[in-house]
N, C-alpha and C positions, 0 to 999 in steps of 0.2 A: 504493500500500500504506500503510495507516494504522499508525502506531506505537502499540502498545498501552501505555497508561499503567499504571504500577505503584503509583500512589497516588491518593487522593482528597483534595481540599483544600476546606474550607469557611471562609470569612472572615467573622468577626463584627466588632463594633465595636472591641473591644480584644484579641481573640484570633484565632488561626488554628488550626483543628483539622485535623490531617492523619491519614489512615488508610491503612495499607499492610500488606503481609504481616508478621505479628508478628516473625519473625526479622530481616527487613530493618529493621523499625522499631526493634528493640532496638539494633541497631548504629548506626542514625542518631541515636537519642536519646543514646547514649553519646558519639558523635563531637560532637554539638551541645553537650553539656555541657562536654566538654573544650575544644572550640574557644572557647566562651564565656570560659573562663579564660585561654586564650592571647591572645585579643583584649584582655581587660582588662589583662593583665600587659604586653603589648607596646604598648598604646595605638594600635594600627594599625587595628583594626576592631571592630565590634560583631557579636554573634550573638544572635538572638532567644532569650530565656530559656525554658526548659522549665517550664511552670506546673503541668502535670498529665500523667500518663502511665499508660495501662492496658496493661501488657505482654502480657497474655493476648489482648486484642482488637487489639493493634497500633494503638492510638489515642494521639496525643499532642496536648496543648493547648499552643500556643506563644504567647508575647507577640507582639502585633502592633505592629510599628514603623511608624508612619505616615510618609507623605510620601516613600516610597522611589522612586527612579528608577534603572533599570538603567544601568550605565555604558556600554553598547554604543554608543548614539548619541553620547555625549560623546567616546568613544574615536575614532570615525570623523569627528568634526567638524573635525579638524585644529587647529593652533594650540597655544598654551601649555597650555590646559586639557586637551586630549587627552593631551599628553605627561606632564603631572602625574598624570592618572588612571592612565596606563600604569605610571608609577613606583610609585605608591601600591599598585596591584594587585600588582605584582611583590614589593614588600616584604611585603605581607600573605601572599602565597603562600610566600615564603621562610620566614616565621615559622611557618606551618602545617607545612611540611615539616621544619623543625628541631625543633619542640616537640610535635607531635601524637603521642601514644602510645595504643595500645588493648590490651586484654587479649589474651592469646595465642589464646583461643578465637574471637576476632573477626578474626584474621589470615586474609584470603582474598586469594590472589595474583591479579594481572591475568591474563586469558586469554593463552595462548601467543602469539597474533598481536600482542599489545600489550606483551609483555614485552621486557626488554632486560637484558643482563648488567650487573654492577656493583651499586652500593649501591641499597638499596630503602628507601622511606619509606612512612609512612602517608599516604594521599591524601585530598584533598577529594572527588574523584571526578566532580564536575560543575562545575568552576571555569570559568565563562564569563561573558560580558557581560550575561547576564540574571540570574544569581545573585549577581553582585557589583554592589552598588547604592550610590548616594549618598542621603543623607538631606537633605530640604529644611529640616530644623529643627535639625540639629547637624552638626558637622564629622566627618570620618572616613567610612570605608566600612562597609557592612553586608553580611555574607556569609550567604547563605541556602542551603538544600537540601543537606544534608551526606550525601546518599545517592548512591552510584555511579550514573552515567547509565544509564538503561534501554536506551540504544542498545548498551551493552556488558554487558548482563546484570544490572545493578543490585546486584551482590553484592560485587565486589572492593573491598578496603580498602587493599591494600598492593602496591607495585611500584615501577618506575622513576619518579623524579620528573618525567621528561620527559613522562609522560602528561598530567599536569595542565598543564604548560607548553604543550604542543602543542595540547591541547584548548581552552585559552583563545584561542590564535591561530586555531585552526580555526574557532571560532565567528565570528570577524571575517571570515575569508576566505570562508566559505561561507554566510553569512547576508546576501545582497546588498541593496544600497540604491543610490540614484541616484549616490552618490559613487563607486561602483565603476566607473561608466561614464565618468566624466570624469577619472579619474586612479587613483592607487593610494593609498587612504587607510590601508592597513594597514602599509606599509613603515616609515614613521617611528615609528608606535606600537610595532611589533614590535622595532625597534632599541632603543628606550628600555626596553621591558618586559624584553627578554632581558639587556641590559647591566646593568640594576638588579638583576634576579634573580640573575645570576651573581656580581655584586659582593657581594650580601648572603650568598650561600651559600659562595662561594670553595671549591668542591669540586674544581676542576681538571679536570673532565670535559666542558667545553663542546664540545670537538671531536666528542663522540659524539652531540650533538643532531642534526646534519645527517643522518647515516645513519638515525637513528630517525625523524625527521620524514619522510624520503622513504618509508620503509617504511610509516609510518602513513598517509600520503596515498594511496599505492598501494593499500593495503587498503581505504580508504574510497571510492576512486574508483569502484569497480565498482557501488556502490549509490547514487551521488549522484542520478542522474536518477530512479531508482525512488522515493527518499525525498523528492525535492523536490516542493513544491506547484506547482500549474499556473502561478502567477505567477512562481515562482523559475526555472523551466526555461529561459526565454529568456536569463537572466543567467548560466547555468552556464559558457558558453564564456569570458566575461570573468573569472569567478572562477578558471577554470583558468589563464588567463594570469597573473593576479596570484599565484596559488599557485606556479606554476612559477618565477616570478621570485624569490619568497620562498625556495624551496628552493635555487635556484641561488646565491643570496646566502649561505645557510648553508654550502653546500658550498665556495664560494670562501673563506669565513672559516676553515673547518676545515682547508683545505689550505694556507693562507697561512703 
């Protein structure tokens, strides 16, 4: 089953033109503009600047930041660089959750299967190792694509902060590579990412992450094989093992 894309992207020499449903694009542009200021004020990340925007047509022209490399491969490479990337990604996400605000008419809650009790924040919505990037020409992270993932409707803007946290780790757990076969490349990255994020936010609800993550992965499990590409399917059993260990670790930590 092919996933239907909800936007079109054209890349030029100095710009990126993105077209989507006008209402979704209205929200994404507002999030992008506000995130740009959060990144500037915190010094933790960059966001492409909005250069032009046609609200009626749902078309935005964004600054093209050259030399971007998604952090995913760096996170799975092990060693000091991987752990530093995990910590930097966590600090960036903590700043987003702390400072991002949207107008009331843009507040759309997560669907019930992804919701959780407790405090709600405005979300990035697709915070993963493809949208969090490094630049080859300057220090710091670059964070792209401020629209809710199409896998969960593409519209939610608000909900439990655990969604963005688990979505980031989900991308590492279920986008397999050869390193998944020879060990567990996710565990050390997950430990640093979570420890840094919770240190930065200090909300005192860390124990709730384990139950949420279990429910999240149970919900996702049913469609793993259906959504996987042909080359990913042989890797799914190994990804299941790594995910199970990850969840067991969260449960042990919560009950300690």
